ZAMARGU-4260 file (C-alpha; in steps of 0.2 Angstrom, whole numbers, plus 5000, padded with zeros to 4 digits):
<rodrens>
0) 4963/4996/5227 | 4966/4996/5209 | 4966/4981/5199 | 4986/4978/5200 | 4985/4979/5219
5) 4970/4966/5220 | 4980/4955/5211 | 4996/4957/5221 | 4985/4955/5238 | 4978/4939/5231
10) 4994/4932/5225 | 4989/4931/5206 | 5002/4942/5199 | 5018/4933/5193 | 5026/4944/5179
15) 5020/4961/5170 | 5027/4972/5156 | 5034/4988/5161 | 5021/5003/5160 | 5005/4991/5162
20) 5001/4997/5179 | 5001/5015/5175 | 4990/5012/5159 | 4976/5004/5169 | 4978/5019/5181
25) 4974/5033/5168 | 4961/5024/5157 | 4949/5011/5156 | 4957/4996/5145 | 4950/4983/5134
30) 4961/4967/5140 | 4958/4949/5136 | 4962/4931/5140 | 4960/4916/5128 | 4952/4899/5133
35) 4957/4883/5123 | 4942/4875/5119 | 4947/4856/5119 | 4935/4849/5131 | 4916/4853/5131
40) 4919/4861/5150 | 4930/4874/5155 | 4943/4866/5171 | 4947/4872/5187 | 4963/4879/5181
45) 4951/4892/5169 | 4943/4897/5186 | 4958/4908/5189 | 4957/4916/5171 | 4939/4921/5173
50) 4942/4928/5191 | 4956/4940/5181 | 4943/4945/5170 | 4930/4948/5184 | 4942/4958/5194
55) 4946/4967/5177 | 4927/4970/5173 | 4925/4976/5192 | 4940/4988/5191 | 4931/4997/5176
60) 4940/4989/5164 | 4932/4980/5146 | 4936/4961/5147 | 4936/4951/5132 | 4936/4931/5132
65) 4944/4923/5117 | 4937/4905/5115 | 4950/4898/5104 | 4940/4889/5089 | 4955/4891/5078
70) 4969/4888/5088 | 4961/4875/5096 | 4962/4865/5079 | 4981/4867/5082 | 4984/4863/5100
75) 4995/4874/5113 | 5012/4866/5118 | 5012/4877/5133 | 5014/4865/5148 | 5012/4849/5138
80) 5023/4835/5137 | 5017/4827/5121 | 5006/4833/5104 | 4989/4835/5109 | 4976/4825/5102
85) 4968/4834/5086 | 4948/4837/5087 | 4936/4838/5075 | 4928/4856/5068 | 4911/4849/5074
90) 4918/4842/5092 | 4926/4859/5094 | 4912/4870/5089 | 4903/4861/5101 | 4915/4865/5115
95) 4916/4883/5110 | 4896/4882/5112 | 4899/4876/5129 | 4913/4886/5135 | 4902/4904/5130
100) 4887/4897/5140 | 4900/4895/5156 | 4906/4912/5153 | 4890/4920/5153 | 4888/4914/5171
105) 4903/4925/5179 | 4904/4939/5168 | 4893/4954/5165 | 4888/4956/5146 | 4874/4969/5148
110) 4882/4983/5158 | 4881/4999/5148 | 4899/5005/5155 | 4911/4992/5152 | 4901/4974/5146
115) 4911/4959/5143 | 4912/4952/5127 | 4916/4934/5119 | 4926/4933/5103 | 4930/4917/5093
120) 4947/4918/5084 | 4939/4905/5071 | 4930/4921/5065 | 4946/4930/5058 | 4956/4915/5056
125) 4943/4905/5044 | 4947/4914/5027 | 4966/4917/5031 | 4977/4913/5015 | 4991/4903/5020
130) 5005/4910/5009 | 4998/4928/5014 | 5000/4925/5031 | 5016/4917/5030 | 5023/4933/5021
135) 5014/4946/5030 | 5018/4940/5048 | 5029/4924/5051 | 5043/4934/5046 | 5042/4945/5061
140) 5043/4932/5072 | 5062/4922/5071 | 5063/4905/5074 | 5076/4908/5088 | 5065/4920/5096
145) 5051/4907/5097 | 5064/4894/5103 | 5069/4904/5117 | 5052/4904/5125 | 5048/4891/5138
150) 5033/4884/5130 | 5043/4879/5113 | 5060/4876/5124 | 5053/4865/5137 | 5048/4852/5122
155) 5062/4852/5113 | 5068/4837/5123 | 5055/4828/5117 | 5045/4831/5100 | 5036/4847/5093
160) 5027/4846/5076 | 5028/4862/5067 | 5008/4862/5069 | 5011/4865/5088 | 5026/4875/5084
165) 5014/4887/5074 | 5004/4891/5089 | 5014/4904/5097 | 5012/4916/5080 | 4993/4912/5079
170) 4992/4918/5096 | 5002/4933/5093 | 4991/4937/5078 | 4975/4935/5089 | 4982/4949/5101
175) 4986/4960/5084 | 4969/4957/5077 | 4960/4962/5093 | 4972/4977/5096 | 4967/4983/5079
180) 4948/4979/5079 | 4944/4980/5098 | 4956/4993/5104 | 4963/4979/5116 | 4979/4984/5124
185) 4982/4970/5137 | 4983/4953/5135 | 4982/4940/5151 | 4984/4923/5157 | 4994/4910/5166
190) 5012/4909/5169 | 5013/4896/5156 | 5007/4909/5144 | 5019/4921/5145 | 5030/4917/5131
195) 5014/4919/5122 | 5009/4935/5126 | 5026/4944/5125 | 5027/4937/5108 | 5010/4944/5104
200) 5017/4962/5110 | 5032/4961/5100 | 5021/4957/5084 | 5011/4971/5088 | 5027/4983/5089
205) 5034/4976/5074 | 5020/4975/5062 | 5011/4992/5068 | 5023/5000/5079 | 5009/4998/5093
210) 5013/4999/5112 | 5003/4984/5120 | 5004/4977/5139 | 5005/4959/5147
</rodrens>
């Protein structure tokens, strides 16, 4: 039973981009899941994402757990009806460290064939220049495109700040960075992340003409 068949059998597969199953069948693929460090412990909803990475690794692929030290400062609007409370940099770093310790209990970081990795997107975002970032990447995802995604659209009847609105672009850049620096071709996540995942695929396609999957 391959990775996709395993997910289907367990009822863990809702959406998949065309060609993903074929890609996973022909090579060992690096894929990632993002975890939001807004608390000092992962919650029961995170368990499904950890299971995804565990089955992914068991199937011979290379899992990356991304802990969002940078995006955690913004807050993901997906599945939320109101603005998140912003945490201090110190509190977020503490939460990141706690999440890392928990992830290390589930994933194998020592296997010589396909060891898991933990990355923190603060490592590549902390020195980003705002004007250069928007010139380079902001022009590639239109406001119309982003507003059509459920994570944004479902908040439009309430209120969404530009801070949270920018989250999709930041997460898309995560996927692009991992694609270029870790050869990461697949992003996985909960159904509430589908809009963010497909936006990352779109950014990779537009920026470097790369082919990524979700």
